[in-house]
C-alpha positions as CSV (number, residue, x, y, z in Angstrom):
1,M,-1.4,-14.8,-8.0
2,I,2.2,-15.7,-8.9
3,K,1.7,-14.6,-12.5
4,R,0.3,-11.2,-11.4
5,L,3.2,-10.6,-9.1
6,L,5.8,-11.6,-11.7
7,M,4.4,-8.9,-14.0
8,S,6.2,-6.4,-11.7
9,V,9.6,-7.9,-12.3
10,R,9.9,-6.2,-15.7
11,E,13.4,-4.6,-16.3
12,Y,14.8,-6.9,-13.6
13,K,14.2,-10.1,-15.5
14,K,17.9,-10.2,-16.5
15,D,19.0,-10.1,-12.9
16,S,16.4,-12.6,-11.9
17,L,17.7,-15.1,-14.5
18,L,21.4,-14.4,-14.0
19,S,21.1,-15.1,-10.2
20,P,20.0,-18.8,-10.8
21,F,22.6,-19.1,-13.6
22,Y,25.4,-18.2,-11.3
23,V,23.9,-20.3,-8.5
24,S,24.0,-23.3,-10.8
25,L,27.7,-22.8,-11.5
26,E,28.4,-22.3,-7.8
27,V,26.7,-25.6,-7.0
28,I,28.7,-27.5,-9.7
29,M,31.9,-26.2,-8.3
30,E,30.9,-27.1,-4.7
31,T,29.8,-30.6,-5.7
32,L,33.2,-31.2,-7.4
33,I,35.2,-30.4,-4.3
34,P,34.3,-33.7,-2.4
35,L,35.3,-35.8,-5.4
36,L,38.6,-34.0,-5.6
37,M,39.1,-34.5,-1.9
38,A,38.4,-38.3,-2.2
39,A,40.9,-38.5,-5.0
40,L,43.5,-36.5,-3.0
41,I,43.1,-38.8,0.0
42,D,43.0,-42.2,-1.8
43,S,45.4,-41.5,-4.7
44,G,47.6,-38.8,-3.2
45,I,48.0,-39.1,0.5
46,E,47.5,-42.9,0.8
47,A,49.9,-43.5,-2.2
48,S,52.3,-40.8,-0.9
49,D,52.2,-39.1,-4.4
50,L,53.2,-35.5,-3.7
51,K,52.8,-34.3,-7.3
52,F,49.2,-35.7,-7.3
53,V,48.5,-34.0,-4.0
54,I,49.8,-30.6,-5.4
55,K,47.7,-31.1,-8.5
56,M,44.5,-31.9,-6.6
57,G,45.3,-29.0,-4.2
58,V,45.5,-26.5,-7.1
59,A,42.2,-28.0,-8.5
60,L,40.5,-27.6,-5.1
61,L,41.7,-24.0,-4.8
62,A,40.5,-23.2,-8.3
63,C,37.0,-24.8,-7.6
64,A,36.8,-22.9,-4.2
65,T,37.7,-19.6,-5.9
66,L,35.3,-20.1,-8.7
67,S,32.6,-21.1,-6.3
68,L,33.2,-17.9,-4.3
69,F,33.0,-15.8,-7.4
70,F,29.9,-17.4,-8.7
71,G,28.3,-17.1,-5.3
72,A,29.1,-13.4,-5.0
73,M,27.7,-12.7,-8.5
74,A,24.5,-14.7,-7.7
75,G,24.1,-12.7,-4.5
76,T,24.6,-9.4,-6.3
77,H,22.1,-10.1,-9.0
78,A,19.6,-11.5,-6.5
79,A,19.8,-8.3,-4.4
80,Y,19.3,-6.1,-7.6
81,A,16.4,-8.3,-8.7
82,S,14.6,-8.4,-5.3
83,C,15.0,-4.7,-4.6
84,G,13.9,-3.8,-8.1
85,F,10.9,-6.1,-7.8
86,A,9.9,-4.5,-4.5
87,K,10.3,-1.0,-6.1
88,N,8.0,-2.0,-9.0
89,L,5.5,-3.6,-6.7
90,R,5.2,-0.5,-4.6
91,K,5.0,1.7,-7.7
92,D,2.3,-0.5,-9.3
93,M,0.3,-0.6,-6.1
94,Y,0.6,3.2,-5.6
95,Y,-0.3,3.9,-9.2
96,N,-3.4,1.7,-9.0
97,V,-4.4,3.3,-5.7
98,Q,-4.3,6.7,-7.5
99,K,-7.0,5.3,-9.9
100,F,-9.3,4.2,-7.0
101,S,-12.6,5.8,-6.5
102,F,-13.7,6.8,-3.0
103,S,-15.6,3.5,-2.8
104,N,-12.5,1.5,-3.6
105,I,-10.6,3.3,-0.9
106,D,-13.5,2.8,1.6
107,K,-13.2,-1.0,0.8
108,F,-9.5,-1.3,1.9
109,S,-9.0,1.7,4.3
110,T,-6.0,3.9,4.5
111,A,-4.2,1.9,7.2
112,S,-4.5,-1.3,5.3
113,I,-3.1,0.3,2.1
114,V,-0.1,1.6,4.0
115,T,0.6,-1.8,5.5
116,R,0.4,-3.5,2.1
117,L,2.8,-0.9,0.6
118,T,5.4,-1.3,3.4
119,T,5.4,-4.5,5.5
120,D,3.8,-6.8,2.9
121,V,6.0,-5.7,0.1
122,T,9.1,-6.2,2.3
123,N,8.0,-9.7,3.1
124,V,7.5,-10.5,-0.6
125,Q,10.9,-8.9,-1.4
126,N,12.6,-11.2,1.1
127,A,10.8,-14.2,-0.3
128,Y,11.7,-13.4,-3.9
129,Q,15.4,-13.0,-3.1
130,M,15.3,-16.4,-1.3
131,I,13.5,-18.0,-4.2
132,I,15.8,-16.9,-7.0
133,R,18.8,-17.8,-5.0
134,M,18.3,-20.3,-2.2
135,A,15.3,-22.0,-3.7
136,V,17.4,-22.7,-6.8
137,R,20.6,-23.5,-5.0
138,S,19.1,-25.9,-2.4
139,P,17.3,-28.4,-4.8
140,M,20.2,-28.4,-7.2
141,M,22.7,-29.0,-4.4
142,L,20.4,-31.7,-3.0
143,L,20.1,-33.3,-6.4
144,F,23.8,-33.1,-7.4
145,A,25.0,-34.2,-4.0
146,M,22.7,-37.3,-4.0
147,I,23.8,-38.2,-7.6
148,M,27.4,-38.0,-6.5
149,S,26.7,-40.0,-3.3
150,F,24.9,-42.7,-5.3
151,G,27.9,-42.8,-7.7
152,I,30.1,-43.6,-4.6
153,S,27.8,-46.0,-2.8
154,P,24.2,-46.6,-3.9
155,K,23.4,-48.8,-0.8
156,L,24.4,-46.1,1.7
157,S,22.7,-43.4,-0.3
158,L,19.4,-45.1,0.0
159,T,19.4,-43.9,3.6
160,F,18.3,-40.5,2.4
161,F,15.0,-41.9,1.1
162,A,14.0,-43.2,4.5
163,F,13.9,-39.7,6.0
164,I,12.4,-37.7,3.1
165,P,8.7,-38.8,3.7
166,V,9.0,-37.9,7.3
167,L,10.5,-34.5,6.5
168,G,7.9,-33.8,3.8
169,L,4.9,-34.7,6.0
170,G,6.2,-32.6,8.8
171,L,6.8,-29.5,6.7
172,F,3.3,-29.9,5.1
173,L,1.6,-30.0,8.5
174,I,3.6,-26.9,9.7
175,A,2.6,-24.9,6.6
176,R,-1.0,-25.8,6.8
177,S,-1.2,-24.7,10.5
178,A,0.9,-21.5,10.3
179,H,-0.5,-19.9,7.1
180,P,-3.9,-18.9,8.5
181,I,-2.3,-17.4,11.6
182,F,0.0,-15.2,9.5
183,K,-3.0,-14.0,7.5
184,R,-4.7,-12.9,10.7
185,V,-1.5,-11.2,11.9
186,F,-1.3,-8.9,8.8
187,R,-5.0,-8.0,9.2
188,T,-4.1,-7.0,12.8
189,Y,-1.2,-4.9,11.5
190,D,-3.8,-2.9,9.6
191,S,-5.6,-2.1,12.9
192,L,-2.3,-1.2,14.5
193,N,-1.6,1.3,11.7
194,R,-5.1,2.7,12.0
195,V,-4.7,3.3,15.8
196,V,-1.3,5.0,15.3
197,Q,-2.7,7.2,12.5
198,E,-5.7,8.3,14.6
199,N,-3.6,9.0,17.6
200,V,-1.0,11.0,15.8
201,R,-3.5,13.1,13.8
202,G,-5.7,13.7,16.9
203,I,-2.9,14.2,19.3
204,R,-4.2,17.6,20.3
205,V,-7.6,16.2,21.2
206,V,-6.0,13.3,23.1
207,K,-4.0,15.6,25.2
208,S,-6.7,18.1,25.8
209,F,-9.0,15.4,27.1
210,V,-6.2,13.7,29.0
211,R,-6.9,10.4,27.2
212,E,-3.3,9.2,26.8
213,E,-3.9,6.2,29.0
214,H,-6.9,5.2,27.0
215,E,-4.9,5.4,23.7
216,E,-2.1,3.4,25.3
217,E,-4.5,0.7,26.3
218,K,-5.8,0.5,22.7
219,F,-2.3,0.3,21.3
220,N,-1.2,-2.3,23.9
221,K,-4.2,-4.5,23.2
222,I,-3.5,-4.6,19.4
223,S,0.2,-5.1,20.1
224,E,-0.7,-8.0,22.4
225,D,-2.8,-9.6,19.7
226,I,0.0,-9.4,17.3
227,Y,2.4,-10.8,19.8
228,K,0.2,-13.8,20.6
229,D,-0.5,-14.6,17.0
230,F,3.2,-14.3,16.0
231,S,4.2,-16.4,19.0
232,K,1.8,-19.1,18.1
233,A,2.9,-19.2,14.5
234,E,6.6,-19.1,15.4
235,K,6.1,-22.0,17.9
236,L,4.7,-24.1,15.0
237,I,7.5,-23.1,12.7
238,A,10.1,-23.8,15.4
239,F,9.4,-27.5,14.9
240,N,11.0,-27.1,11.5
241,M,14.6,-27.0,12.8
242,P,14.5,-30.1,15.1
243,L,12.7,-32.0,12.3
244,M,15.5,-31.1,9.9
245,Q,18.3,-31.9,12.4
246,I,16.8,-35.3,13.3
247,S,16.5,-36.2,9.6
248,V,20.0,-35.0,8.6
249,Y,22.0,-36.2,11.6
250,G,20.1,-39.5,11.4
251,C,21.4,-39.8,7.9
252,M,25.0,-39.0,9.0
253,L,24.8,-41.4,11.8
254,V,23.6,-44.3,9.6
255,I,26.1,-43.5,6.9
256,S,29.0,-43.2,9.3
257,W,28.1,-46.5,11.0
258,F,27.7,-48.6,7.9
259,G,30.5,-46.7,6.0
260,A,33.0,-47.6,8.7
261,K,32.0,-51.3,8.6
262,L,32.3,-51.3,4.8
263,I,35.8,-49.8,4.9
264,V,37.0,-52.4,7.5
265,A,35.4,-55.2,5.5
266,S,36.9,-54.1,2.1
267,G,40.3,-53.3,3.5
268,N,40.1,-49.7,2.2
269,D,39.6,-51.0,-1.4
270,S,37.0,-49.2,-3.5
271,A,36.6,-52.3,-5.7
272,K,35.6,-54.4,-2.7
273,G,33.5,-51.8,-0.8
274,L,34.5,-48.3,0.4
275,T,37.6,-46.3,0.9
276,T,38.4,-43.6,3.5
277,G,38.4,-40.9,0.9
278,Q,35.0,-42.0,-0.4
279,L,33.6,-42.0,3.2
280,V,35.0,-38.5,3.7
281,S,33.4,-37.5,0.3
282,L,30.1,-39.1,1.3
283,T,30.2,-37.3,4.7
284,T,30.8,-34.0,2.8
285,Y,27.9,-34.7,0.6
286,V,25.7,-35.4,3.6
287,I,26.8,-32.0,5.0
288,Q,25.9,-30.4,1.7
289,I,22.5,-32.1,1.8
290,L,22.2,-30.9,5.4
291,I,22.9,-27.3,4.3
292,S,20.5,-27.6,1.4
293,L,17.7,-28.9,3.6
294,M,18.4,-26.1,6.1
295,M,18.2,-23.5,3.3
296,L,15.0,-25.1,2.0
297,S,13.6,-24.8,5.5
298,I,14.4,-21.1,5.7
299,V,12.8,-20.6,2.2
300,F,9.9,-22.6,3.4
301,I,9.4,-20.3,6.5
302,I,9.8,-17.1,4.5
303,S,7.3,-18.4,1.9
304,I,4.7,-19.2,4.6
305,I,5.0,-15.6,6.0
306,S,5.1,-14.0,2.5
307,R,2.2,-15.9,1.1
308,A,-0.3,-14.0,3.2
309,S,1.4,-10.7,2.2
310,A,1.4,-11.7,-1.5
311,E,-2.3,-12.3,-1.4
312,R,-2.9,-8.9,0.1
313,I,-0.7,-7.2,-2.5
314,V,-2.5,-8.9,-5.4
315,E,-5.8,-7.7,-4.0
316,I,-4.6,-4.1,-4.4
317,L,-3.1,-4.8,-7.9
318,E,-6.2,-6.5,-9.2
319,E,-8.7,-4.0,-7.8
320,K,-10.3,-2.1,-10.6
321,S,-11.8,1.4,-10.1
322,D,-15.5,1.3,-10.3
323,I,-15.4,4.8,-11.9
324,V,-13.7,4.9,-15.3
325,S,-14.2,6.9,-18.5
326,A,-16.5,5.2,-21.0
327,E,-15.6,5.0,-24.8
328,N,-16.5,7.9,-27.1
329,V,-16.9,10.3,-24.2
330,E,-17.3,14.1,-24.4
331,K,-14.0,15.9,-24.2
332,E,-15.5,19.2,-23.1
333,V,-17.8,20.6,-20.5
334,K,-20.0,23.2,-22.1
335,D,-21.0,25.2,-19.0
336,G,-21.5,24.9,-15.3
337,S,-25.2,23.9,-15.3
338,I,-26.1,20.9,-13.1
339,V,-29.2,18.7,-13.2
340,F,-30.1,15.8,-10.9
341,E,-32.7,13.5,-12.4
342,N,-34.4,11.1,-9.9
343,V,-31.0,10.5,-8.3
344,S,-30.6,7.9,-5.6
345,F,-27.3,6.7,-4.0
346,R,-26.1,4.1,-1.6
347,Y,-22.6,3.3,-0.5
348,S,-21.1,0.0,-1.6
349,G,-20.3,-2.8,0.9
350,G,-23.7,-4.3,1.3
351,E,-25.6,-1.1,2.3
352,E,-29.3,-1.6,1.7
353,K,-30.5,1.8,2.6
354,N,-30.2,4.7,0.1
355,V,-28.4,7.7,1.6
356,L,-29.8,9.9,-1.2
357,K,-33.4,9.4,-2.3
358,N,-35.3,10.8,-5.3
359,I,-33.2,13.9,-5.8
360,N,-34.5,16.2,-8.6
361,L,-32.7,19.5,-9.0
362,S,-31.8,22.0,-11.7
363,I,-29.0,24.6,-11.3
364,R,-28.3,27.1,-14.0
365,S,-24.7,27.9,-15.0
366,G,-23.3,30.8,-12.9
367,Q,-25.8,30.5,-10.1
368,T,-24.8,30.6,-6.4
369,V,-26.4,27.8,-4.5
370,G,-26.4,27.3,-0.8
371,I,-26.9,23.8,0.8
372,L,-28.0,23.5,4.4
373,G,-29.0,20.5,6.5
374,G,-28.3,18.7,9.7
375,T,-25.4,16.3,10.3
376,G,-26.0,13.1,8.3
377,S,-28.4,14.7,5.8
378,S,-26.0,13.7,3.0
379,K,-25.0,17.2,1.8
380,S,-21.4,16.2,1.1
381,T,-22.6,13.0,-0.6
382,L,-24.8,15.0,-2.9
383,V,-22.0,17.2,-4.2
384,S,-19.6,14.3,-4.5
385,L,-21.7,12.9,-7.3
386,I,-21.0,16.0,-9.5
387,P,-17.3,15.2,-10.2
388,R,-18.0,11.5,-10.0
389,L,-16.1,10.8,-6.8
390,Y,-19.0,8.4,-6.4
391,D,-21.4,7.1,-9.1
392,V,-25.2,7.3,-8.7
393,S,-27.0,4.1,-7.8
394,G,-30.1,5.3,-9.7
395,G,-31.0,8.2,-12.0
396,R,-28.4,10.5,-13.5
397,V,-26.4,13.7,-12.9
398,L,-25.8,16.0,-15.9
399,V,-23.1,18.7,-16.1
400,G,-23.3,21.1,-19.0
401,G,-26.2,19.1,-20.3
402,T,-24.3,15.8,-20.5
403,D,-24.5,12.8,-18.2
404,V,-21.3,12.9,-16.1
405,R,-20.7,9.2,-17.0
406,N,-20.4,10.3,-20.6
407,I,-17.8,12.9,-19.9
408,D,-14.0,12.2,-19.9
409,L,-13.2,11.8,-16.2
410,K,-10.1,14.1,-16.3
411,V,-12.1,16.8,-18.3
412,L,-14.9,16.6,-15.8
413,R,-12.8,16.9,-12.7
414,D,-10.7,19.7,-14.3
415,S,-14.0,21.6,-14.7
416,V,-15.1,21.0,-11.1
417,A,-13.1,22.5,-8.2
418,M,-13.9,21.1,-4.8
419,V,-12.8,22.2,-1.4
420,L,-13.6,19.4,1.0
421,Q,-14.5,19.6,4.7
422,K,-11.0,18.1,5.5
423,N,-8.6,20.7,4.2
424,V,-5.4,19.1,3.1
425,L,-2.1,20.9,2.5
426,F,1.2,19.2,1.7
427,S,4.7,19.9,3.0
428,G,6.2,22.5,0.8
429,T,6.0,26.2,0.1
430,I,2.7,28.1,-0.2
431,A,3.3,28.6,-3.9
432,Q,3.9,24.8,-4.5
433,N,0.6,24.0,-2.7
434,L,-1.3,26.6,-4.7
435,R,0.1,25.3,-8.0
436,W,-1.8,22.0,-7.4
437,G,-4.6,24.0,-9.0
438,N,-2.5,25.1,-11.9
439,E,1.1,23.9,-12.1
440,N,2.0,26.6,-14.6
441,A,0.4,29.5,-12.7
442,S,2.4,32.7,-12.7
443,Y,3.2,34.7,-9.6
444,E,0.5,37.2,-10.5
445,Q,-2.1,34.4,-11.0
446,L,-1.3,33.1,-7.5
447,K,-1.8,36.6,-6.0
448,D,-5.1,37.0,-7.8
449,A,-6.4,33.7,-6.5
450,C,-5.3,34.5,-3.0
451,R,-6.9,38.0,-3.2
452,L,-10.2,36.4,-4.2
453,A,-9.9,33.9,-1.3
454,H,-8.7,36.7,1.1
455,A,-5.5,34.8,1.8
456,D,-3.2,37.5,0.4
457,G,-3.3,39.5,3.7
458,F,-1.7,36.9,6.0
459,I,0.6,35.6,3.2
460,E,2.2,39.0,2.8
461,K,2.9,39.1,6.5
462,F,5.2,36.1,6.3
463,P,8.9,37.0,5.7
464,E,9.1,34.5,2.8
465,K,5.6,35.4,1.5
466,Y,4.6,32.8,-1.1
467,D,7.9,30.9,-0.5
468,Y,6.8,30.3,3.2
469,M,7.4,26.6,4.0
470,L,4.3,24.8,5.2
471,E,4.7,21.8,7.4
472,Q,2.9,18.5,6.8
473,E,-0.9,19.0,6.6
474,G,-0.3,22.7,7.0
475,A,0.3,22.3,10.7
476,N,2.0,25.7,11.0
477,V,-1.0,27.8,9.8
478,S,-4.4,28.2,11.4
479,G,-7.6,26.5,10.4
480,G,-9.0,29.7,8.8
481,Q,-5.7,30.3,6.9
482,K,-5.7,26.7,5.7
483,Q,-9.2,27.0,4.4
484,R,-8.5,30.2,2.5
485,L,-5.3,28.6,0.9
486,C,-7.4,25.6,-0.2
487,I,-10.0,27.9,-1.7
488,A,-7.3,29.8,-3.6
489,R,-5.9,26.6,-4.8
490,A,-9.3,25.6,-6.2
491,L,-9.8,28.9,-7.9
492,L,-6.5,28.5,-9.8
493,K,-8.2,25.7,-11.8
494,K,-10.6,28.3,-13.2
495,P,-13.4,25.8,-12.9
496,K,-16.9,26.0,-14.4
497,I,-18.2,24.7,-11.0
498,L,-16.8,25.6,-7.6
499,I,-17.9,23.5,-4.6
500,L,-17.2,24.7,-1.1
501,D,-18.0,21.9,1.4
502,D,-18.2,23.8,4.7
503,S,-14.9,25.4,3.6
504,T,-15.3,28.7,5.5
505,S,-16.3,27.3,8.9
506,A,-13.1,28.5,10.5
507,V,-13.3,32.0,8.9
508,D,-14.9,34.9,10.7
509,T,-18.2,36.1,9.3
510,K,-16.8,39.4,7.9
511,T,-14.1,37.6,5.9
512,D,-16.7,35.0,4.8
513,A,-18.9,37.8,3.5
514,E,-16.0,39.4,1.7
515,I,-15.1,36.1,0.0
516,R,-18.7,35.6,-1.2
517,K,-18.8,39.2,-2.5
518,A,-15.5,38.6,-4.4
519,F,-16.9,35.5,-6.0
520,A,-20.0,37.3,-7.1
521,N,-18.0,40.1,-8.7
522,D,-15.0,38.3,-10.1
523,I,-16.3,34.8,-11.1
524,P,-19.9,35.5,-12.0
525,D,-20.0,32.7,-14.7
526,T,-18.8,30.0,-12.3
527,T,-21.5,27.9,-10.7
528,K,-20.9,28.1,-6.9
529,L,-22.2,25.5,-4.5
530,I,-21.7,26.4,-0.9
531,I,-22.4,23.8,1.9
532,A,-22.5,25.6,5.2
533,Q,-23.7,25.4,8.8
534,R,-24.3,29.1,9.1
535,V,-27.3,30.7,7.4
536,A,-25.3,33.9,7.0
537,S,-23.0,32.1,4.6
538,V,-25.8,31.2,2.1
539,Q,-28.6,33.7,2.7
540,D,-27.6,35.8,-0.3
541,A,-27.4,32.8,-2.6
542,D,-29.6,32.6,-5.7
543,M,-31.1,29.4,-4.4
544,I,-30.9,27.6,-1.1
545,I,-31.4,23.8,-0.8
546,V,-32.5,22.4,2.5
547,M,-31.5,18.7,3.0
548,D,-33.1,16.3,5.5
549,E,-32.3,12.6,5.8
550,G,-31.0,12.3,2.3
551,C,-34.0,14.1,0.7
552,I,-34.5,17.7,-0.5
553,S,-36.8,19.2,2.1
554,A,-37.2,22.6,0.5
555,V,-35.7,24.8,-2.2
556,G,-35.9,28.6,-2.5
557,T,-34.4,32.0,-1.6
558,H,-33.7,33.1,1.9
559,E,-37.0,35.0,2.2
560,E,-39.0,32.1,0.6
561,L,-37.6,29.5,2.9
562,L,-38.2,31.6,6.0
563,K,-41.9,31.5,5.1
564,N,-42.2,28.0,3.7
565,S,-39.5,25.8,5.5
566,S,-39.8,25.1,9.2
567,I,-36.4,23.4,9.2
568,Y,-34.7,26.5,7.7
569,R,-36.6,28.9,9.9
570,E,-35.6,26.9,13.1
571,V,-31.9,27.0,12.1
572,Y,-32.0,30.7,11.2
573,E,-33.8,31.6,14.5
574,S,-31.5,29.5,16.6
575,Q,-28.4,31.1,15.2
576,I,-29.7,34.6,15.4
577,N,-31.2,34.3,18.8
578,G,-28.5,32.0,20.2
579,G,-25.8,34.5,19.1
580,K,-23.8,31.8,17.4
581,E,-22.5,34.0,14.7
582,D,-18.7,34.6,15.1
583,K,-18.2,38.3,15.1
584,G,-14.5,38.7,15.8
585,N,-12.5,35.6,14.9
586,D,-9.5,36.3,12.7
587,G,-9.1,32.7,11.6
588,R,-6.2,32.0,14.0
């Protein structure tokens, strides 16, 4: 885990090494100060030697100034290193997420990925800064201070070893108890993010059904769980401070008690025992050891918290997409023909039941194919296999006569344009959103695509036209307008295969018919797959596929299916007789 995390340090290795280097110099300066103080007291003040006092005073000032300088440099480099490390971690995680297939994203969930990119990275950043500074400074200060104190009085310095086992055992027990709780807390954070995301995205539904209190209860319950777990963990960690204080102040008490006795017994003679200056020096070293142990305890606490976060980050970094391009793959899609051969599919994560079963289908290049079926009949799953958003569990899918697993992934997806059920627009101008389909598209190309998608009409009514600024997720345009913009964006790819997954559901029937007519006239060589709930949207298709519970129930033209498919006939009659066709909706 540590090795994988350190791979993200990269260009900040220099800062990561300079920080401990300056810390080491800072520690050396600080451990020299008590020795100079002892000499100043014993050889300067006690002997009334003013020159020696001035000399030691200048030396003390120089050491303090250098210590301040080295400390500032160590802090600066530690800040650069930790912030840079966090930046690289986020970038590495984000880049790896971009490679994920749908099944990889299903494994982690959006809320969990957001938590790992934010809260978890911040925890690791804080821990890294502590490690390259405090975790270096504290042991060095502890070691140097103990060496110096042993040089002054080995007998008194043995006092430290009486408290170290007690301290070590206590810290071990705290760590072992607190770590599992912090792991649970961060999993709960994922749930908190999910609840907030659902509430914000569905705020209109929440308010229309007056469910604010219900959503508040959900949020409060998760917040309470986080509060309880954090409180429990913090109560355990709180034992760290009194444990430290008992150990350190116990050392100071013992050293002061026996040190005073040695000074009295020796008559303040270092040759016979201990001097006042040496006792002051020893006390200073005890304080330095105290500070070192306190710093170590802080590092220890941060490490406990960040360990759970580090494990979650590494899970993202080490996750490999289960959909990648093979070696020696095809770099071209010949045409828009599609063949399903004995295809079956099940979602990962322990699913035992196939959601697609024994799919055999052949679609010629340039055909218009309608796909109908009830909710849960796996229509969207079927078309997701074409651009390899998922891989088949059995059988194979061929595009342009080649197995999709043997086509370069980028080439395949560039040849397939897909407008999903959930239309996504990004904050930015209309032109910027459309150019996701072709970043180099000219203004005329944008207009042509929008004309085909029948989006040009409402765009021209905006004062800024194609420079009209869309809010996040296209919140300031209607559902029908959003769908038409997404279709135009897909058309700019000039794909060999165009998949519309219920992408005209918010468009009135007249506009829907005009869009289909434009497709037939202007992109006749593009294979068009249209998933729809309305029979009117697909009845003019060259071929209509009826799906039922993951299987193909029937295939044929509109007239053929009215005769041969009871499912199709029931849907058609219910829509015609029930008057469900939208006859006047303008998409707003």
